[in-house]
C-alpha positions in Angstrom: -71.4 7.3 -50.4 -73.0 8.8 -47.4 -76.2 10.4 -47.0 -76.1 14.3 -46.7 -78.8 16.9 -46.2 -82.3 16.4 -47.6 -81.2 12.6 -48.4 -79.4 13.6 -51.1 -76.2 11.7 -51.6 -72.7 13.2 -50.2 -70.0 12.8 -52.0 -66.3 13.0 -50.9 -63.1 13.8 -53.3 -60.0 12.5 -51.8 -56.6 12.5 -53.0 -55.5 9.2 -54.3 -52.6 8.0 -52.1 -52.9 10.7 -49.2 -55.5 10.2 -46.7 -56.0 6.6 -47.0 -52.5 5.8 -46.6 -52.2 8.1 -43.6 -55.3 6.5 -42.1 -53.7 2.8 -42.7 -50.7 4.0 -41.0 -52.5 5.4 -38.0 -54.7 1.9 -37.8 -51.2 -0.1 -37.9 -49.6 1.7 -35.3 -52.5 1.7 -33.2 -52.5 -1.9 -33.6 -49.1 -2.5 -32.9 -49.4 -0.3 -29.7 -52.1 -2.7 -28.2 -49.8 -5.7 -28.7 -46.5 -6.7 -27.1 -44.0 -7.1 -29.0 -42.8 -10.9 -29.1 -40.2 -12.3 -31.2 -41.1 -15.1 -33.9 -41.4 -18.6 -33.0 -41.9 -20.3 -36.3 -38.5 -21.0 -36.7 -36.7 -21.5 -33.3 -32.9 -20.9 -33.4 -30.9 -23.7 -33.2 -29.5 -24.1 -29.3 -26.5 -21.9 -28.5 -27.2 -19.2 -30.9 -29.0 -17.5 -28.3 -25.8 -17.7 -25.7 -23.7 -15.0 -27.1 -25.8 -12.2 -26.1 -25.6 -13.3 -22.9 -22.0 -14.1 -22.6 -21.4 -10.9 -24.4 -23.2 -9.1 -21.0 -21.2 -11.1 -18.6 -17.8 -10.6 -20.6 -17.4 -7.0 -19.1 -18.0 -7.5 -15.1 -15.9 -10.7 -15.4 -12.6 -8.7 -17.2 -13.5 -5.9 -14.4 -13.5 -8.5 -11.8 -10.2 -10.3 -13.2 -8.3 -6.9 -13.4 -9.1 -5.4 -10.1 -8.7 -9.1 -8.8 -5.3 -9.1 -9.6 -4.4 -5.8 -8.5 -5.8 -7.4 -5.2 -3.9 -10.2 -5.1 -0.7 -8.0 -5.8 -1.7 -5.6 -3.4 -2.2 -7.8 -0.4 0.8 -9.9 -1.5 2.8 -6.8 -1.4 1.4 -5.7 2.1 2.1 -9.1 3.6 6.1 -9.2 2.8 6.6 -5.3 3.5 8.0 -3.4 6.9 6.5 -0.2 7.9 7.6 2.5 5.5 8.4 6.0 6.5 5.6 7.4 6.9 3.0 4.4 8.1 4.0 4.4 11.9 2.8 7.8 12.2 -0.9 7.5 10.8 -1.4 4.2 12.2 -0.2 5.3 15.5 -2.5 8.5 15.3 -5.2 6.4 14.0 -4.8 4.3 17.1 -4.7 7.2 19.1 -8.1 8.7 17.7 -10.0 5.4 18.4 -8.9 5.3 22.1 -8.4 9.1 23.2 -10.9 10.5 20.9 -8.8 13.7 20.7 -6.7 15.5 17.6 -3.0 15.4 18.9 -0.1 13.9 17.0 0.3 14.9 13.1 -2.1 17.8 12.8 -0.3 18.3 9.6 -3.0 15.7 7.7 -6.3 16.1 8.6 -7.9 13.1 10.2 -10.1 11.3 7.2 -7.5 9.4 5.7 -6.3 8.0 9.4 -9.8 7.0 10.4 -9.9 4.8 7.1 -6.9 3.3 8.3 -7.9 3.4 11.7 -11.0 0.9 10.2 -8.3 -1.8 10.3 -6.2 -1.0 13.4 -9.7 -1.1 15.1 -10.3 -4.9 13.6 -6.9 -5.9 15.0 -7.5 -4.1 18.2 -3.5 -3.5 19.7 -2.9 -2.9 22.8 -2.6 1.1 23.1 -0.3 2.7 26.0 -2.5 5.4 27.5 0.3 6.7 29.2 2.5 7.7 26.0 3.9 11.5 26.1 6.6 11.3 23.1 5.9 13.0 19.6 4.6 11.6 16.5 7.9 9.9 15.0 8.2 7.7 18.6 4.1 6.8 18.3 4.0 4.6 15.8 7.1 2.8 17.0 6.3 2.5 20.3 2.8 0.7 19.4 4.1 -1.3 16.8 7.3 -2.7 18.9 7.3 -1.6 22.4 3.8 -2.3 23.4 3.0 -6.0 23.1 1.8 -5.7 19.9 2.4 -7.9 16.3 3.9 -5.3 14.0 3.0 -7.4 10.8 -0.4 -8.4 12.0 -1.2 -4.4 12.7 0.1 -3.4 9.6 -1.6 -5.5 7.5 -5.0 -5.0 9.3 -4.0 -1.0 8.8 -3.2 -1.6 5.2 -6.2 -3.2 4.0 -8.8 -0.4 4.4 -7.0 1.5 1.8 -6.5 -1.6 -0.5 -10.2 -1.7 -0.6 -10.4 2.4 -1.4 -8.0 1.6 -3.7 -10.2 -0.9 -5.7 -13.4 1.0 -5.2 -11.5 4.0 -7.3 -10.4 1.6 -9.9 -14.4 1.1 -10.4 -14.6 5.2 -10.8 -12.3 5.2 -13.4 -13.8 2.2 -15.2 -17.2 4.0 -14.8 -15.9 7.5 -16.2 -13.9 6.0 -19.6 -17.0 3.7 -20.1 -19.4 6.7 -20.2 -17.0 8.4 -22.4 -15.8 5.4 -24.4 -17.9 2.2 -24.2 -17.2 -0.5 -22.7 -13.9 -1.4 -24.3 -12.6 2.3 -23.2 -13.5 1.7 -19.6 -11.5 -1.8 -19.7 -8.6 -0.4 -21.4 -8.7 2.5 -18.6 -9.0 0.1 -15.7 -6.5 -2.0 -17.1 -3.8 0.8 -17.3 -4.7 1.8 -13.4 -4.9 -1.9 -12.5 -1.5 -2.3 -13.7 0.0 1.0 -12.6 3.0 -0.1 -10.5 2.8 3.6 -8.3 -0.8 2.7 -7.8 -0.3 -0.7 -6.5 2.9 -0.1 -4.8 1.5 3.2 -2.8 -2.3 1.3 -2.6 -1.1 -1.4 -0.3 0.3 1.2 2.3 -1.4 2.5 5.3 -0.8 6.1 3.6 -2.5 8.9 1.9 -1.6 9.5 -1.3 -3.8 7.4 -2.9 -7.0 7.9 -0.8 -6.6 11.6 -1.4 -6.5 11.5 -5.2 -8.7 8.9 -5.6 -11.5 11.3 -3.9 -10.5 14.3 -6.4 -11.2 11.9 -9.4 -14.4 10.8 -7.8 -15.5 14.4 -6.9 -14.6 15.0 -10.8 -16.6 12.1 -12.3 -19.6 13.3 -10.3 -19.5 16.8 -11.8 -19.0 15.5 -15.1 -22.5 14.0 -14.4 -23.8 16.6 -13.0 -24.2 18.3 -16.5 -27.7 16.3 -16.7 -28.2 15.8 -13.2 -27.0 18.9 -11.1 -29.3 18.6 -7.9 -28.2 15.5 -7.6 -24.6 14.7 -8.2 -23.3 18.6 -7.5 -23.8 18.3 -3.7 -22.0 14.3 -4.0 -18.9 15.8 -6.0 -19.0 18.5 -3.0 -18.8 15.7 -0.7 -16.0 13.5 -2.5 -14.0 16.9 -2.7 -14.4 17.8 1.1 -12.9 14.0 1.4 -10.1 14.6 -0.5 -9.6 17.9 1.8 -9.8 16.2 4.9 -7.2 13.5 3.6 -4.5 15.5 2.5 -3.7 19.3 2.7 -2.1 19.5 -0.7 -5.7 18.8 -2.3 -6.6 22.3 -1.6 -5.5 23.5 -4.7 -7.9 21.8 -6.7 -10.7 24.2 -5.4 -10.9 26.7 -7.8 -10.5 24.0 -10.8 -13.6 22.0 -9.6 -15.6 25.2 -8.5 -15.1 26.3 -12.2 -16.3 23.0 -13.4 -19.0 22.6 -11.1 -20.3 25.9 -12.4 -19.7 24.7 -16.2 -21.5 21.6 -15.6 -24.7 23.6 -14.5 -24.8 26.0 -17.0 -24.6 23.1 -19.3 -27.6 21.8 -17.5 -29.7 24.8 -18.1 -32.9 25.0 -19.7 -32.2 26.6 -23.7 -34.9 29.2 -22.9 -33.6 29.8 -19.3 -32.7 33.6 -19.2 -28.6 33.9 -19.5 -28.5 35.9 -16.1 -30.4 33.2 -14.2 -28.2 30.3 -15.7 -25.2 32.5 -14.5 -26.6 32.4 -11.1 -27.0 28.9 -10.9 -23.6 28.2 -11.9 -22.5 30.6 -9.4 -24.4 28.5 -6.8 -23.7 25.2 -8.3 -20.1 26.3 -7.6 -20.6 27.6 -4.1 -23.0 24.5 -3.0 -20.0 22.5 -4.2 -17.1 24.0 -1.5 -19.7 24.5 1.3 -20.5 21.0 1.4 -16.8 20.2 1.1 -16.1 22.1 3.8 -18.9 20.7 6.1 -17.2 17.1 5.5 -13.9 18.7 6.6 -15.6 19.9 9.9 -17.2 16.5 10.2 -14.2 14.2 9.9 -12.9 16.0 12.9 -16.3 16.1 15.2 -16.0 12.2 14.2 -12.7 12.0 16.2 -13.6 14.7 19.0 -17.3 16.1 19.4 -16.0 18.8 21.7 -12.9 19.8 18.6 -10.4 20.0 21.5 -6.8 21.2 20.1 -3.9 20.8 22.4 -0.9 21.4 19.8 1.7 18.3 20.9 4.7 20.9 19.3 4.9 24.2 19.0 3.0 25.6 15.9 5.3 27.9 13.3 4.1 31.0 12.5 3.5 31.6 9.2 3.2 35.5 8.3 2.7 37.4 4.7 0.0 36.3 2.3 0.1 32.5 3.2 -0.5 33.5 6.8 -3.4 35.8 5.8 -4.7 32.4 3.7 -4.5 30.3 6.4 -6.2 33.1 8.5 -9.3 32.8 6.3 -9.6 29.3 5.9 -12.9 27.9 7.0 -11.6 25.0 8.6 -11.2 24.3 12.4 -8.3 25.5 14.4 -6.2 21.9 14.4 -6.8 22.0 10.4 -5.3 25.8 9.7 -2.1 24.9 12.7 -1.4 21.8 9.9 -1.3 24.1 7.3 1.2 26.1 8.8 2.9 23.1 9.6 2.9 22.3 6.1 4.2 25.8 4.9 6.9 25.4 7.9 7.9 22.3 5.9 8.1 24.2 2.4 10.8 26.1 4.0 13.1 23.4 5.0 16.1 23.0 2.8 15.3 19.4 2.0 18.1 17.2 -0.2 16.9 15.7 -3.3 18.5 13.2 -5.6 17.6 13.0 -9.4 19.7 10.8 -12.3 22.9 10.7 -9.6 22.8 14.3 -8.8 22.6 15.1 -5.0 21.3 18.2 -4.5 19.3 20.5 -1.8 16.5 22.2 -2.3 14.0 21.3 -5.0 14.1 20.9 -9.1 10.7 22.4 -10.7 11.1 19.5 -13.5 11.6 16.7 -10.6 8.3 14.8 -10.8 7.7 15.1 -14.7 11.1 13.3 -14.7 10.7 11.3 -11.7 7.4 10.0 -13.9 8.9 9.5 -16.8 11.3 6.9 -15.2 8.6 5.2 -13.0 5.6 5.0 -15.4 5.3 1.8 -17.6 6.1 2.9 -21.1 3.2 1.6 -22.8 1.5 3.9 -20.6 3.2 6.9 -21.2 2.3 6.3 -24.9 -1.5 5.9 -23.8 -1.0 9.1 -22.0 -0.2 10.9 -24.7 -2.2 9.8 -27.1 -5.6 10.1 -24.6 -4.5 13.9 -24.0 -4.7 14.5 -27.9 -7.5 12.7 -28.2 -9.8 14.6 -26.0 -8.9 17.6 -27.7 -8.8 16.4 -31.5 -12.2 14.7 -31.1 -14.8 16.9 -31.0 -17.4 14.8 -29.3 -14.8 14.5 -26.5 -14.3 18.2 -26.0 -16.2 18.9 -23.5 -14.8 15.9 -21.1 -11.3 17.8 -21.4 -11.4 20.2 -18.6 -12.7 17.8 -16.7 -9.8 15.5 -17.2 -6.7 17.6 -18.3 -7.1 20.9 -16.4 -7.1 19.1 -12.7 -4.1 17.1 -13.5 -2.1 20.0 -15.0 -3.0 22.2 -12.1 -2.4 19.6 -9.4 0.7 18.7 -10.9 1.7 22.1 -11.1 1.2 22.7 -7.4 3.2 19.8 -6.8 6.1 20.6 -9.0 6.4 24.1 -6.7 6.9 21.8 -3.6 10.5 21.8 -1.6 10.0 17.9 -1.2 11.5 15.9 -4.1 10.8 12.6 -2.6 8.8 10.4 -5.3 5.9 10.2 -7.6 3.5 9.5 -4.9 2.8 13.1 -4.6 1.6 12.8 -8.2 0.0 9.7 -8.3 -3.6 11.4 -9.6 -1.2 11.8 -12.5 -1.9 7.6 -13.3 -5.6 8.1 -12.4 -6.9 11.0 -14.5 -4.5 9.9 -17.6 -6.0 6.3 -17.2 -9.8 7.7 -18.2 -7.8 9.5 -20.8 -6.4 6.8 -22.4 -9.4 4.9 -22.5 -10.6 7.4 -25.2 -8.2 6.7 -27.5 -10.6 3.8 -28.7 -13.2 6.6 -29.7 -10.8 7.2 -33.0 -12.1 5.6 -35.9 -9.5 4.2 -37.4 -8.7 0.0 -37.9 -5.8 -0.5 -36.1 -6.6 2.0 -32.8 -8.1 -1.0 -31.1 -5.3 -3.3 -31.7 -2.8 -0.7 -31.0 -4.5 -0.2 -27.6 -4.7 -3.7 -26.8 -1.2 -4.4 -27.4 0.1 -1.2 -25.3 -2.3 -2.3 -22.5 -0.7 -5.7 -22.9 3.1 -4.3 -22.6 1.8 -2.8 -19.6 0.8 -5.6 -18.1 3.5 -7.7 -18.3 6.1 -4.8 -17.6 4.3 -4.5 -14.1 3.7 -7.9 -13.5 7.7 -8.6 -14.1 8.2 -6.3 -11.3 6.4 -8.0 -8.7 6.6 -7.7 -5.7 8.6 -5.1 -6.0 6.7 -2.3 -7.1 8.1 0.6 -5.2 11.4 0.4 -6.8 9.5 0.3 -10.6 11.3 1.9 -13.2 10.7 1.3 -17.1 12.8 -0.9 -19.5 14.3 2.3 -21.0 15.9 3.3 -17.5 17.0 -0.6 -16.7 14.1 -1.5 -14.3 13.7 -1.7 -10.7 17.3 -3.1 -10.4 18.8 0.4 -11.8 16.1 2.9 -10.1 18.6 3.7 -7.4 20.8 5.0 -9.4 18.7 7.5 -10.6 15.9 8.2 -7.7 15.8 8.0 -4.0 13.3 8.0 -1.3 9.4 6.2 -1.7 10.3 6.0 -5.6 12.9 2.9 -4.3 13.7 2.5 -0.7 11.2 3.6 1.8 12.0 1.2 4.4 9.7 -1.7 3.6 12.6 -4.6 2.6 14.0 -4.4 6.4 11.9 -8.1 6.8 13.5 -9.2 3.6 17.0 -8.3 4.7 16.4 -10.2 7.9 15.6 -13.2 6.2 18.6 -13.0 3.6 21.0 -12.5 6.5 19.7 -15.7 8.1 19.7 -17.7 4.9 23.1 -17.0 3.4 25.0 -14.4 6.2 24.3 -16.0 9.6 26.8 -15.3 12.0 28.3 -12.8 10.0 29.1 -9.1 11.8 26.5 -6.6 10.4 27.4 -3.0 10.3 24.1 -1.1 9.3 23.0 1.8 7.9 18.8 1.9 7.5 16.9 4.4 6.3 13.0 3.7 7.5 11.0 3.3 10.4 11.3 -0.6 11.6 13.6 -1.7 14.6 15.8 -3.8 12.9 16.4 -6.0 16.3 12.7 -7.0 16.4 13.5 -9.0 13.1 16.4 -10.4 14.7 18.8 -8.0 12.9 21.7 -7.6 15.4 24.2 -4.2 13.8 26.0 -1.1 14.6 26.5 1.8 13.1 29.5 1.9 10.5 28.8 5.6 11.2 29.9 5.6 15.0 32.9 3.4 14.3 36.6 3.9 13.5 36.7 3.3 9.0 39.6 0.6 10.0 37.5 -1.6 12.8 34.5 -1.9 10.1 35.0 -5.4 8.8 32.5 -7.8 7.6 29.0 -7.1 6.1 28.1 -3.3 5.3 24.4 -3.3 4.7 22.8 0.3 3.4 19.4 1.7 2.1 20.0 2.5 -1.0 18.3 6.1 -0.1 21.1 6.4 2.4 23.7 5.0 -0.1 22.5 8.0 -3.0 22.7 10.7 -0.4 26.2 9.3 1.2 29.0 11.6 2.0 31.8 12.1 4.6 32.7 8.6 6.2 30.1 6.7 4.9 30.8 7.2 1.6 34.5 6.1 2.3 33.2 3.5 3.7 30.8 2.4 0.7 33.5 3.2 -2.1 35.9 0.5 0.3 33.5 -1.9 -0.2 32.5 -4.4 -2.5 28.7 -5.1 -3.7 27.7 -8.7 -3.1 24.1 -8.6 -2.7 20.7 -7.2 -2.8 17.4 -7.2 -1.0 14.1 -6.0 -3.0 16.0 -3.4 -4.9 16.5 -1.4 -1.8 19.0 -2.5 0.2 22.2 -3.2 -1.0 25.1 -5.7 1.0 28.7 -4.9 0.5 31.8 -6.6 1.6 34.5 -5.2 3.5 
């Protein structure tokens, strides 16, 4: 009781349990806020019970290191044993030219960035470069590797190492993307599919451009997904990643409209609820524009790194491109060398290439070639998880916002690749195992008891299938199609035989067939005589004089006609090398 006016007692009335309880609660909150929270120490836990949380924190990084470590071992050991594939000498020779001549001359159909990455390894190898060389790009790499006094094994290994490092880095992107969507378990499942993908191991261990270009697009999409919360930071970074893709392979131009739409969507999702609709739309359009401007800047920068003066004198005549395609090329805001490279690419698209699918030799292209090739060359467990992941993204409400980011770019890039005229291999769709690995990791968001066990079993199935093909990843096919030994019956070129086993052939001939007459039809960029293979071309001799060993690359055998077909038909297969070269006895 307190004193009121004139000394009279003041009487206060309170509702029982109301203000008193509130005051006590406020007092307790103030007291707890003023003191740090410390764990109880009265009954200390037995030693060892505090270790599991730390172990769990370390378990995920350890598994990431193990998965990427085995992938690194697979790629490096494969790179050490493989001779140059068909495309590699061109890129390696051009990279050496960039380093020494500082000018864009050869291979304009591909922008410089991917070759600058390869050039890091070439610079470390420090090969002799003949500045007086004047041949075309087909002879450029061969001259560097075999005619300039260099060790091709060493130069090729060093050229491949930067691509291997990039491939591993993109594995971290896959893990981070999937972890943000489905937690650590989802990230590990996605990384497992990535690390054991035969296509990614095969092409990630080569000094080529397919994996770097696809990985940069995936990185751009991941950054755009993160831009839904911090657009000012992540939209420019996504533009830089998109620019890196465009500066590596021109086929990535098909991704621009999709990524512009995703950039606008991300900026729209990051808006304040009170922001006017018209202003939000303007900011979304500005975000899409910023993405493209940064990408264009990166493309220009890749050319400026090679030659700050942007000199461009084509080594070969540039084909004319007319109609709508010609108009599009003229309007591209890229350097002249880039646009001439686009003209060369369109010229390649007009060429009547030969294809081979399921034993059928044809001229032109088949729209379903890439889906069919992916069906053959993708592990069965991976196919199942891809399908489940795509369904999960659409069916689970919490994951629907990410579905456009993962499924639409994959579908658009695959559709663009299917319209191409070169049915040469799944390397043209190597982005599929990257994007769909992230989607597959999201299957763990389905709340069913059996889902984790099923996902784990399928990832293990993929790992076993991949490890069984080691070290022959290029000719891989899944168990439903007979494995790598049968791939040449259904596919050709970079799916099976890309010239990678010339060194292994030399070893086999020395070990088992020393002194025998060799007739060789080799499809590749290597020089057989350098590896000790002294052979004649059976197509230039009379069939009756071809006796001894007939050695034929499986890609050449798949497309054999005329005299070569007759020679093969009259011979008996006795041996095989790397599932890519067959040795016949005549």
